[in-house]
N, C-alpha and C positions, 0 to 999 in steps of 0.2 A: 433537483439538486444533483450536482456532479462533484465527485470527490476524486482529486488527482493526488494521491499520496506520494507518488514518485517525485512530483514537482512542488508539492506543498501548496496546492490551490484548492479552494472550495468555491464553487459557483452556484449561486441560488438566484434564479431568474436573471436579472441583468447586473447583479452585484457579484463581485469576486473578492474573496478573502484569502489571506495567506495563513498557512499553518506550518508547523515543523514537518519537513519531508522525512520519509523513512529512510534509514540507511539501506544500502544495497542488500546486505545480508538478510535483513528483516523483510524487505520486499520479496526476495527470493522465496522465503518461507511461505508468505501469503500466496504467491503465485503457484506454489506446489500444493496448495489446499490446506495449509495450516501446519502447526508444529508436528503433530503426530504423523501426518502424511509425509512431511519433509523427512522426518527421522526414518520412516519406513523405506523411503527411496534411497537412503544411504547404505542399505545392506548390500 
């Protein structure tokens, strides 16, 4: 299974499904390791 939250795609085997993509600000929080890690980096 591959989850592409930025583009809103889920791939399982040879099937691809669409889902709601994450807004840029939420993707940034995930890329920084989660909400707490993101808040710690703002200091």
